[in-house]
C-alpha beads as a LAMMPS data file, in Angstrom:
LAMMPS data file: protein, C-alpha beads

223 atoms
222 bonds

1 atom types
1 bond types

-500.0 500.0 xlo xhi
-500.0 500.0 ylo yhi
-500.0 500.0 zlo zhi

Masses

1 110.0

Atoms # bond

1 1 1 -67.833 124.033 -102.880
2 1 1 -69.019 126.691 -100.455
3 1 1 -72.664 127.597 -100.033
4 1 1 -74.100 131.129 -99.716
5 1 1 -75.018 130.547 -96.062
6 1 1 -71.682 129.130 -94.861
7 1 1 -70.727 132.315 -93.002
8 1 1 -74.156 132.701 -91.392
9 1 1 -75.509 129.249 -90.493
10 1 1 -73.360 127.195 -88.127
11 1 1 -72.339 123.607 -88.850
12 1 1 -74.212 122.526 -85.721
13 1 1 -77.455 124.084 -86.980
14 1 1 -77.055 122.374 -90.330
15 1 1 -76.572 119.041 -88.576
16 1 1 -79.851 119.615 -86.707
17 1 1 -81.697 119.876 -90.014
18 1 1 -79.954 116.853 -91.480
19 1 1 -80.678 114.810 -88.346
20 1 1 -84.372 115.604 -88.763
21 1 1 -84.274 114.510 -92.407
22 1 1 -84.448 117.941 -94.026
23 1 1 -82.481 119.074 -97.052
24 1 1 -82.879 116.141 -99.412
25 1 1 -82.923 117.146 -103.096
26 1 1 -86.239 117.114 -104.948
27 1 1 -84.771 117.044 -108.437
28 1 1 -86.147 118.590 -111.601
29 1 1 -89.163 117.386 -113.530
30 1 1 -89.737 117.151 -117.258
31 1 1 -91.328 120.526 -117.967
32 1 1 -89.717 123.530 -116.255
33 1 1 -90.869 127.136 -116.281
34 1 1 -88.733 130.161 -115.500
35 1 1 -90.104 132.810 -113.138
36 1 1 -88.385 136.205 -113.199
37 1 1 -89.831 138.017 -110.201
38 1 1 -89.775 141.806 -109.794
39 1 1 -86.590 142.406 -111.799
40 1 1 -87.449 145.997 -112.618
41 1 1 -85.466 149.224 -112.516
42 1 1 -87.048 149.968 -109.137
43 1 1 -85.192 146.938 -107.679
44 1 1 -81.854 147.296 -109.498
45 1 1 -81.568 150.937 -110.569
46 1 1 -81.138 152.365 -114.045
47 1 1 -77.394 151.745 -113.795
48 1 1 -75.126 149.433 -111.827
49 1 1 -74.354 151.282 -108.595
50 1 1 -73.468 150.404 -104.972
51 1 1 -76.451 150.152 -102.654
52 1 1 -76.192 153.554 -100.970
53 1 1 -75.884 155.284 -104.322
54 1 1 -78.652 153.228 -105.920
55 1 1 -81.290 154.121 -103.322
56 1 1 -80.894 157.807 -104.120
57 1 1 -82.617 156.970 -107.404
58 1 1 -85.166 154.379 -106.211
59 1 1 -85.453 153.756 -102.489
60 1 1 -86.503 150.167 -103.185
61 1 1 -83.379 149.425 -105.227
62 1 1 -80.973 146.691 -104.137
63 1 1 -78.177 148.167 -106.206
64 1 1 -75.323 146.251 -107.788
65 1 1 -76.362 142.852 -106.366
66 1 1 -79.433 143.119 -108.573
67 1 1 -77.326 143.706 -111.654
68 1 1 -75.107 140.797 -110.701
69 1 1 -78.211 138.599 -110.618
70 1 1 -79.234 139.908 -114.048
71 1 1 -75.822 138.863 -115.391
72 1 1 -76.652 135.285 -114.371
73 1 1 -80.313 135.363 -115.394
74 1 1 -79.417 136.347 -118.976
75 1 1 -77.845 132.993 -120.019
76 1 1 -80.505 131.051 -118.110
77 1 1 -83.257 132.970 -119.903
78 1 1 -81.529 132.380 -123.242
79 1 1 -81.480 128.632 -122.595
80 1 1 -85.177 128.554 -121.668
81 1 1 -86.099 130.375 -124.854
82 1 1 -83.891 128.140 -126.995
83 1 1 -85.688 125.090 -125.592
84 1 1 -89.107 126.710 -125.859
85 1 1 -89.826 126.410 -122.139
86 1 1 -92.349 128.900 -120.746
87 1 1 -91.138 132.120 -119.129
88 1 1 -93.234 134.062 -116.602
89 1 1 -92.788 137.577 -115.269
90 1 1 -94.513 138.041 -111.899
91 1 1 -94.121 141.762 -111.256
92 1 1 -95.423 144.636 -109.197
93 1 1 -97.403 147.110 -111.276
94 1 1 -97.722 150.768 -110.234
95 1 1 -99.935 150.890 -107.158
96 1 1 -103.059 152.960 -106.827
97 1 1 -104.474 154.235 -103.553
98 1 1 -107.292 151.682 -103.470
99 1 1 -104.947 148.671 -103.660
100 1 1 -102.187 149.912 -101.390
101 1 1 -103.098 147.528 -98.580
102 1 1 -100.813 146.770 -95.670
103 1 1 -97.731 147.004 -97.873
104 1 1 -98.151 150.760 -98.125
105 1 1 -98.119 150.946 -94.324
106 1 1 -95.011 148.774 -93.971
107 1 1 -93.140 150.251 -96.962
108 1 1 -94.727 153.640 -97.761
109 1 1 -92.026 154.584 -100.284
110 1 1 -93.277 151.844 -102.592
111 1 1 -96.220 154.150 -103.349
112 1 1 -93.961 156.918 -104.633
113 1 1 -91.903 155.238 -107.345
114 1 1 -91.794 156.921 -110.754
115 1 1 -93.269 155.089 -113.732
116 1 1 -89.774 154.438 -115.119
117 1 1 -88.995 152.317 -112.080
118 1 1 -91.572 149.736 -113.123
119 1 1 -89.938 149.134 -116.510
120 1 1 -87.913 145.970 -117.099
121 1 1 -84.172 146.165 -117.787
122 1 1 -83.553 145.564 -121.483
123 1 1 -81.198 142.682 -120.701
124 1 1 -84.064 140.513 -119.423
125 1 1 -87.091 142.283 -120.891
126 1 1 -90.142 140.122 -121.654
127 1 1 -91.159 139.130 -125.162
128 1 1 -94.645 138.758 -126.601
129 1 1 -94.536 135.004 -126.060
130 1 1 -93.803 135.375 -122.329
131 1 1 -96.534 135.443 -119.690
132 1 1 -96.962 138.581 -117.595
133 1 1 -98.303 138.082 -114.062
134 1 1 -99.055 141.394 -112.310
135 1 1 -99.281 140.918 -108.557
136 1 1 -100.147 142.921 -105.447
137 1 1 -98.505 140.750 -102.800
138 1 1 -95.186 138.950 -102.238
139 1 1 -96.164 135.523 -103.564
140 1 1 -96.611 135.308 -107.334
141 1 1 -99.502 132.916 -106.620
142 1 1 -101.580 135.018 -104.239
143 1 1 -104.490 136.644 -106.054
144 1 1 -103.099 135.821 -109.526
145 1 1 -103.893 133.204 -112.208
146 1 1 -100.323 131.862 -112.137
147 1 1 -101.299 128.344 -111.047
148 1 1 -103.805 128.012 -113.885
149 1 1 -101.210 129.221 -116.413
150 1 1 -98.711 126.655 -115.156
151 1 1 -101.248 123.844 -115.359
152 1 1 -102.262 124.889 -118.878
153 1 1 -98.630 124.700 -120.029
154 1 1 -98.004 121.364 -118.348
155 1 1 -95.347 122.733 -116.010
156 1 1 -94.049 120.507 -113.210
157 1 1 -90.954 122.470 -112.144
158 1 1 -90.483 126.120 -111.181
159 1 1 -87.107 127.784 -111.608
160 1 1 -87.451 130.890 -109.461
161 1 1 -85.260 133.964 -109.941
162 1 1 -85.468 137.629 -108.996
163 1 1 -86.126 139.852 -106.017
164 1 1 -86.119 139.755 -103.123
165 1 1 -84.758 136.483 -101.792
166 1 1 -86.415 136.973 -98.405
167 1 1 -89.683 138.364 -99.755
168 1 1 -91.300 137.685 -103.108
169 1 1 -88.899 134.891 -104.067
170 1 1 -89.389 133.049 -100.807
171 1 1 -93.166 133.616 -100.813
172 1 1 -93.405 132.194 -104.324
173 1 1 -91.159 129.229 -103.522
174 1 1 -93.213 128.302 -100.455
175 1 1 -96.511 128.564 -102.337
176 1 1 -95.125 126.686 -105.342
177 1 1 -94.012 123.911 -103.005
178 1 1 -97.480 123.903 -101.423
179 1 1 -99.002 123.414 -104.884
180 1 1 -96.728 120.372 -105.303
181 1 1 -94.499 121.846 -107.999
182 1 1 -90.848 120.932 -107.903
183 1 1 -88.931 124.121 -107.122
184 1 1 -85.364 125.119 -107.954
185 1 1 -83.593 128.362 -107.067
186 1 1 -80.370 129.238 -108.917
187 1 1 -78.544 130.973 -106.090
188 1 1 -76.774 133.629 -108.200
189 1 1 -80.057 134.639 -109.846
190 1 1 -81.825 135.940 -106.729
191 1 1 -80.958 139.023 -104.707
192 1 1 -81.800 140.984 -101.595
193 1 1 -80.794 144.275 -100.007
194 1 1 -79.731 142.344 -96.885
195 1 1 -76.827 139.893 -97.339
196 1 1 -77.714 138.102 -94.089
197 1 1 -81.398 137.749 -94.963
198 1 1 -80.394 136.575 -98.446
199 1 1 -78.171 133.833 -97.035
200 1 1 -80.580 132.697 -94.321
201 1 1 -83.520 132.453 -96.698
202 1 1 -81.516 130.539 -99.292
203 1 1 -80.619 128.076 -96.543
204 1 1 -84.207 127.811 -95.364
205 1 1 -85.531 127.244 -98.883
206 1 1 -82.828 124.667 -99.601
207 1 1 -83.595 122.610 -96.524
208 1 1 -87.400 122.882 -96.577
209 1 1 -88.928 123.789 -99.921
210 1 1 -86.738 123.289 -102.979
211 1 1 -83.329 122.764 -104.521
212 1 1 -80.959 125.718 -104.203
213 1 1 -77.964 125.318 -106.488
214 1 1 -75.457 127.229 -108.627
215 1 1 -76.967 128.385 -111.897
216 1 1 -74.444 126.457 -114.015
217 1 1 -75.402 123.258 -112.208
218 1 1 -79.083 123.947 -112.741
219 1 1 -78.607 124.716 -116.443
220 1 1 -76.737 121.456 -116.908
221 1 1 -79.525 119.532 -115.170
222 1 1 -82.405 120.974 -117.207
223 1 1 -84.156 118.313 -119.321

Bonds

1 1 1 2
2 1 2 3
3 1 3 4
4 1 4 5
5 1 5 6
6 1 6 7
7 1 7 8
8 1 8 9
9 1 9 10
10 1 10 11
11 1 11 12
12 1 12 13
13 1 13 14
14 1 14 15
15 1 15 16
16 1 16 17
17 1 17 18
18 1 18 19
19 1 19 20
20 1 20 21
21 1 21 22
22 1 22 23
23 1 23 24
24 1 24 25
25 1 25 26
26 1 26 27
27 1 27 28
28 1 28 29
29 1 29 30
30 1 30 31
31 1 31 32
32 1 32 33
33 1 33 34
34 1 34 35
35 1 35 36
36 1 36 37
37 1 37 38
38 1 38 39
39 1 39 40
40 1 40 41
41 1 41 42
42 1 42 43
43 1 43 44
44 1 44 45
45 1 45 46
46 1 46 47
47 1 47 48
48 1 48 49
49 1 49 50
50 1 50 51
51 1 51 52
52 1 52 53
53 1 53 54
54 1 54 55
55 1 55 56
56 1 56 57
57 1 57 58
58 1 58 59
59 1 59 60
60 1 60 61
61 1 61 62
62 1 62 63
63 1 63 64
64 1 64 65
65 1 65 66
66 1 66 67
67 1 67 68
68 1 68 69
69 1 69 70
70 1 70 71
71 1 71 72
72 1 72 73
73 1 73 74
74 1 74 75
75 1 75 76
76 1 76 77
77 1 77 78
78 1 78 79
79 1 79 80
80 1 80 81
81 1 81 82
82 1 82 83
83 1 83 84
84 1 84 85
85 1 85 86
86 1 86 87
87 1 87 88
88 1 88 89
89 1 89 90
90 1 90 91
91 1 91 92
92 1 92 93
93 1 93 94
94 1 94 95
95 1 95 96
96 1 96 97
97 1 97 98
98 1 98 99
99 1 99 100
100 1 100 101
101 1 101 102
102 1 102 103
103 1 103 104
104 1 104 105
105 1 105 106
106 1 106 107
107 1 107 108
108 1 108 109
109 1 109 110
110 1 110 111
111 1 111 112
112 1 112 113
113 1 113 114
114 1 114 115
115 1 115 116
116 1 116 117
117 1 117 118
118 1 118 119
119 1 119 120
120 1 120 121
121 1 121 122
122 1 122 123
123 1 123 124
124 1 124 125
125 1 125 126
126 1 126 127
127 1 127 128
128 1 128 129
129 1 129 130
130 1 130 131
131 1 131 132
132 1 132 133
133 1 133 134
134 1 134 135
135 1 135 136
136 1 136 137
137 1 137 138
138 1 138 139
139 1 139 140
140 1 140 141
141 1 141 142
142 1 142 143
143 1 143 144
144 1 144 145
145 1 145 146
146 1 146 147
147 1 147 148
148 1 148 149
149 1 149 150
150 1 150 151
151 1 151 152
152 1 152 153
153 1 153 154
154 1 154 155
155 1 155 156
156 1 156 157
157 1 157 158
158 1 158 159
159 1 159 160
160 1 160 161
161 1 161 162
162 1 162 163
163 1 163 164
164 1 164 165
165 1 165 166
166 1 166 167
167 1 167 168
168 1 168 169
169 1 169 170
170 1 170 171
171 1 171 172
172 1 172 173
173 1 173 174
174 1 174 175
175 1 175 176
176 1 176 177
177 1 177 178
178 1 178 179
179 1 179 180
180 1 180 181
181 1 181 182
182 1 182 183
183 1 183 184
184 1 184 185
185 1 185 186
186 1 186 187
187 1 187 188
188 1 188 189
189 1 189 190
190 1 190 191
191 1 191 192
192 1 192 193
193 1 193 194
194 1 194 195
195 1 195 196
196 1 196 197
197 1 197 198
198 1 198 199
199 1 199 200
200 1 200 201
201 1 201 202
202 1 202 203
203 1 203 204
204 1 204 205
205 1 205 206
206 1 206 207
207 1 207 208
208 1 208 209
209 1 209 210
210 1 210 211
211 1 211 212
212 1 212 213
213 1 213 214
214 1 214 215
215 1 215 216
216 1 216 217
217 1 217 218
218 1 218 219
219 1 219 220
220 1 220 221
221 1 221 222
222 1 222 223
């Protein structure tokens, strides 16, 4: 079965990682939690549209690849709720001038998104029993109580989904790994505006920080 990075990472590069001992699976633990990161209308658009059409509505939208990810998150989310596993929503709240930080300098348009853009698509909208984690930076851990929530719920495995693969997803995966959580990324459930960056970061996460796998395989492996 092909991997998302097959057309980007050469076989010789992959062999370098394997020769150094990278890429071994970590496996899943006994108590997983689902993280749905930044899946808001500002990252997917109000409707399923190609990228160049989608950014006319929200400049931070990734377009139809975001909606494709939602299609795969829906059954995964359903399974987590059926099994009463915890679900977390790390998300960017509307930014005020005093907390703009460096992000406003790098991506100034993020300061000009309408309130509607911060809403969650109905297909994956949070419920009262889910945990909301507003954040100001890429990693869902930085400056948030996420780690304490995970400890309180006895979580040992993070299933990370959402946007973007190269930014907030990767930042959260790296920090989760650093906190010694097992980390899994269902490859169809994350998305990015750059196909190359998406593929490269999936490869990097798979060989260094967690298990990147098809969502059906992950769902079958859940305890």
